[in-house]
Rosetta silent file (secondary structure, phi, psi, omega in degrees, C-alpha in Angstrom):
SEQUENCE: XXXXXXXXXXXXXXXXXXXXXXXXXXXXXXXXXXXXXXXXXXXXXXXXXXXXXXXXXXXXXXXXXXXXXXXXXXXXXXXXXXXXXXXXXXXXXXXXXXXXXXXXXXXXXXXXXXXXXXXXXXXXXXXXX
SCORE:     score description
SCORE:     0.000 S_00000001
   1 L     0.000  134.296 -179.806  159.233  -41.328   -2.584 S_00000001
   2 L  -105.559  129.378  177.460  158.502  -44.843   -1.326 S_00000001
   3 L   -99.012  148.720  179.005  155.661  -46.837   -2.806 S_00000001
   4 L  -111.812  155.381  174.864  153.861  -49.541   -0.875 S_00000001
   5 L   -78.310  173.991 -173.287  152.336  -52.736   -2.105 S_00000001
   6 H   -57.277  -46.108 -177.928  148.584  -53.229   -1.916 S_00000001
   7 H   -64.856  -42.921  178.929  148.589  -54.966    1.480 S_00000001
   8 H   -63.051  -43.614 -179.540  150.901  -52.346    3.053 S_00000001
   9 H   -62.840  -43.144  179.379  148.816  -49.491    1.679 S_00000001
  10 H   -63.611  -40.170  178.565  145.591  -51.008    2.986 S_00000001
  11 H   -64.096  -43.484  178.661  147.171  -51.498    6.411 S_00000001
  12 H   -63.791  -40.734  178.028  148.385  -47.871    6.434 S_00000001
  13 H   -62.076  -46.602  179.435  144.933  -46.638    5.385 S_00000001
  14 H   -60.648  -39.641  179.162  143.227  -48.621    8.138 S_00000001
  15 H   -64.104  -44.909  179.086  145.714  -47.243   10.660 S_00000001
  16 H   -63.828  -41.794  177.993  145.080  -43.645    9.524 S_00000001
  17 H   -62.058  -37.868  177.277  141.319  -44.166    9.626 S_00000001
  18 H   -66.287  -41.517  178.129  141.674  -45.475   13.192 S_00000001
  19 H   -62.647  -42.969  179.381  143.787  -42.463   14.174 S_00000001
  20 H   -64.268  -42.934  178.664  141.224  -40.091   12.675 S_00000001
  21 H   -60.089  -43.181  178.778  138.382  -41.899   14.464 S_00000001
  22 H   -62.712  -41.128  177.824  140.243  -41.570   17.783 S_00000001
  23 H   -63.494  -40.848  177.940  140.771  -37.846   17.117 S_00000001
  24 H   -65.331  -39.728  177.463  137.082  -37.374   16.354 S_00000001
  25 H   -64.769  -41.128  176.937  136.128  -39.204   19.552 S_00000001
  26 H   -62.202  -42.629  179.410  138.529  -36.994   21.553 S_00000001
  27 H   -61.955  -41.599  179.012  137.034  -33.875   19.958 S_00000001
  28 H   -62.196  -42.392  178.413  133.530  -35.025   20.867 S_00000001
  29 H   -62.706  -43.063  178.829  134.596  -35.570   24.473 S_00000001
  30 H   -64.801  -40.166  178.757  136.176  -32.114   24.661 S_00000001
  31 H   -63.546  -40.609  177.008  133.082  -30.465   23.207 S_00000001
  32 H   -61.076  -43.122  179.160  130.927  -32.202   25.855 S_00000001
  33 H   -64.086  -42.414  178.821  133.253  -30.926   28.604 S_00000001
  34 H   -64.604  -38.089  178.770  133.185  -27.399   27.174 S_00000001
  35 H   -60.649  -47.055  178.886  129.386  -27.574   26.984 S_00000001
  36 H   -61.864  -42.140  179.773  129.146  -28.499   30.680 S_00000001
  37 H   -66.566  -42.705 -178.486  131.570  -25.743   31.619 S_00000001
  38 H   -63.570  -34.608 -178.948  129.803  -23.121   29.487 S_00000001
  39 H   -67.977  -18.641 -179.262  126.454  -23.934   31.129 S_00000001
  40 L   -93.021    2.317 -177.201  127.882  -23.027   34.519 S_00000001
  41 L   -92.382  175.617  178.086  128.925  -19.484   33.456 S_00000001
  42 L   -60.530  147.033 -176.022  127.128  -16.135   33.593 S_00000001
  43 H   -55.334  -38.515 -178.192  124.146  -15.871   31.178 S_00000001
  44 H   -68.009  -36.579  178.847  125.747  -13.213   28.935 S_00000001
  45 H   -79.937  -38.690 -177.321  128.933  -15.309   28.386 S_00000001
  46 H   -57.726  -45.292 -177.858  127.037  -18.594   28.382 S_00000001
  47 H   -60.566  -43.686 -179.339  124.876  -17.666   25.372 S_00000001
  48 H   -65.320  -45.638 -178.071  127.893  -16.757   23.232 S_00000001
  49 H   -67.472  -39.484  178.970  129.814  -19.903   24.165 S_00000001
  50 H   -65.831  -35.670  176.245  126.841  -22.234   23.652 S_00000001
  51 H   -64.152  -42.764  179.065  126.275  -20.753   20.190 S_00000001
  52 H   -64.892  -40.088  178.959  129.933  -21.356   19.359 S_00000001
  53 H   -65.133  -34.279  176.282  129.685  -24.920   20.709 S_00000001
  54 H   -62.365  -38.637  176.639  126.673  -25.604   18.463 S_00000001
  55 H   -63.702  -44.712  179.984  128.879  -24.668   15.489 S_00000001
  56 H   -61.595  -42.462  179.278  131.623  -26.971   16.741 S_00000001
  57 H   -62.619  -42.420  179.190  129.154  -29.829   17.202 S_00000001
  58 H   -63.026  -46.421  178.327  127.817  -29.310   13.691 S_00000001
  59 H   -60.376  -43.302  179.866  131.332  -29.248   12.225 S_00000001
  60 H   -63.178  -43.138  178.308  132.251  -32.371   14.186 S_00000001
  61 H   -61.920  -38.716  176.920  129.124  -34.208   12.992 S_00000001
  62 H   -63.689  -42.608  179.111  129.979  -33.289    9.392 S_00000001
  63 H   -65.352  -40.140  178.588  133.516  -34.619    9.866 S_00000001
  64 H   -64.501  -40.878  177.849  132.224  -37.825   11.456 S_00000001
  65 H   -63.478  -43.550  179.497  129.809  -38.360    8.563 S_00000001
  66 H   -64.232  -42.716  177.939  132.579  -37.768    6.028 S_00000001
  67 H   -60.704  -44.283  179.993  134.896  -40.146    7.895 S_00000001
  68 H   -62.276  -43.237  179.482  132.191  -42.808    7.988 S_00000001
  69 H   -62.347  -46.308 -178.719  131.513  -42.385    4.264 S_00000001
  70 H   -68.352  -38.854  179.235  135.211  -42.607    3.369 S_00000001
  71 H   -64.784  -39.812  178.563  135.842  -45.529    5.708 S_00000001
  72 H   -65.624  -44.282  179.136  132.918  -47.408    4.161 S_00000001
  73 H   -63.848  -40.979  179.264  134.142  -46.668    0.629 S_00000001
  74 H   -64.971  -39.776  179.075  137.663  -47.712    1.604 S_00000001
  75 H   -63.966  -43.952  178.353  136.357  -50.919    3.138 S_00000001
  76 H   -63.321  -42.034 -179.776  134.386  -51.725   -0.018 S_00000001
  77 H   -65.887  -40.643  178.972  137.416  -50.965   -2.207 S_00000001
  78 H   -62.675  -41.213  178.706  139.664  -53.135   -0.039 S_00000001
  79 H   -64.300  -41.816  177.816  137.208  -56.015   -0.321 S_00000001
  80 H   -62.314  -44.665 -179.559  137.077  -55.574   -4.115 S_00000001
  81 H   -62.017  -41.575  178.302  140.879  -55.469   -4.304 S_00000001
  82 H   -62.461  -43.980  178.850  141.160  -58.639   -2.219 S_00000001
  83 H   -63.715  -43.685 -179.746  138.660  -60.436   -4.442 S_00000001
  84 H   -63.178  -44.969 -178.800  140.381  -59.228   -7.578 S_00000001
  85 H   -62.399  -46.354 -179.798  143.791  -60.205   -6.265 S_00000001
  86 H   -69.162  -37.416  178.341  142.675  -63.695   -5.223 S_00000001
  87 H   -65.334  -39.309  178.866  140.678  -64.125   -8.423 S_00000001
  88 H   -67.401  -39.247  178.519  143.653  -63.149  -10.563 S_00000001
  89 H   -63.112  -43.503  178.521  145.888  -65.583   -8.692 S_00000001
  90 H   -63.301  -45.363 -178.556  143.329  -68.354   -9.250 S_00000001
  91 H   -63.587  -40.479 -179.182  142.918  -67.452  -12.915 S_00000001
  92 H   -67.356  -33.248  178.694  146.668  -67.359  -13.497 S_00000001
  93 H   -75.042  -32.603 -179.475  147.085  -70.811  -11.943 S_00000001
  94 H   -82.369  -37.358 -175.139  144.216  -72.260  -13.988 S_00000001
  95 L  -128.433   76.282  179.294  144.892  -70.456  -17.256 S_00000001
  96 L   -64.240  145.376 -179.363  148.578  -69.616  -17.669 S_00000001
  97 L   -73.657  132.693  176.848  149.280  -67.185  -20.498 S_00000001
  98 L   -70.082  143.897 -179.331  150.863  -68.768  -23.566 S_00000001
  99 L   -84.348  -27.476  177.964  154.288  -67.386  -24.441 S_00000001
 100 L  -149.959  167.827 -179.893  153.882  -67.894  -28.176 S_00000001
 101 L   143.814 -172.889 -174.928  151.270  -69.089  -30.567 S_00000001
 102 H   -61.049  -31.503 -179.310  148.742  -67.799  -33.058 S_00000001
 103 H   -75.338  -18.019 -177.250  147.581  -64.989  -30.791 S_00000001
 104 H  -109.305   10.925 -177.674  151.132  -63.720  -30.388 S_00000001
 105 L   -88.996   60.057  179.546  152.271  -64.045  -34.020 S_00000001
 106 E  -116.001  146.970  176.620  152.231  -60.319  -34.713 S_00000001
 107 L   -86.644 -155.050 -178.983  154.900  -58.169  -36.220 S_00000001
 108 H   -62.908  142.352  176.509  155.658  -54.547  -35.381 S_00000001
 109 H    57.898   32.096  174.544  152.792  -52.414  -34.104 S_00000001
 110 H    77.584    5.698  179.558  150.428  -55.377  -33.859 S_00000001
 111 L   -75.997  148.210  177.281  150.434  -56.111  -37.619 S_00000001
 112 E   -59.785  145.505 -176.712  150.285  -59.775  -38.654 S_00000001
 113 L   -75.087  -21.782  177.820  153.758  -61.211  -39.237 S_00000001
 114 L  -105.535  148.675 -178.775  152.792  -62.771  -42.583 S_00000001
 115 L   -67.413  152.895  178.308  151.503  -60.682  -45.507 S_00000001
 116 L   -76.496  132.035 -179.833  147.799  -60.632  -46.244 S_00000001
 117 L   -60.755  146.680  178.140  146.964  -62.716  -49.379 S_00000001
 118 L   -71.912  160.928  179.780  146.021  -60.757  -52.447 S_00000001
 119 L   -65.161  131.238  177.565  142.452  -60.807  -53.667 S_00000001
 120 L    85.752    0.167 -179.953  141.667  -63.893  -55.719 S_00000001
 121 L  -106.663  165.600  179.616  144.772  -65.808  -54.680 S_00000001
 122 E  -119.454  138.942  177.227  145.136  -68.846  -52.464 S_00000001
 123 L    56.844   28.169  176.076  147.651  -69.287  -49.662 S_00000001
 124 L    76.095    9.131 -179.072  149.158  -65.870  -50.360 S_00000001
 125 E   -98.344  126.448 -178.410  150.495  -66.872  -53.782 S_00000001
 126 L   -82.117  144.880  178.583  149.781  -64.446  -56.592 S_00000001
 127 L   -78.161  -15.948 -175.077  148.616  -65.767  -60.014 S_00000001
 128 L   -88.325   44.002 -179.672  150.616  -63.086  -61.837 S_00000001
 129 L  -101.482    0.000    0.000  153.977  -64.883  -61.545 S_00000001
């Protein structure tokens, strides 16, 4: 399995959304042609075909609505990802992470590396010595 980076994935998504949109447009054109053809047939056949075409039109409209909803959500997500990516790059250049220091002075499992002073003692030195 090959994974893509964010930019590649977004490009592939946009390409797929464009392909789907083209397919939906082709389907709409075919349904219009079938509608015109069905209207020129005998009344008994025409009624059955027009009823079937109404179902197809309804299904197509549902698919177009779903595509529009997903494309809009994808567009919003892509914009968020771009902002996040650029914001993180800016933040990393302005505030580089320290490699060591008081925030990183932890031992195993996040425990402080120095022992906690006993109660009543100063600087971790016990009075009972």
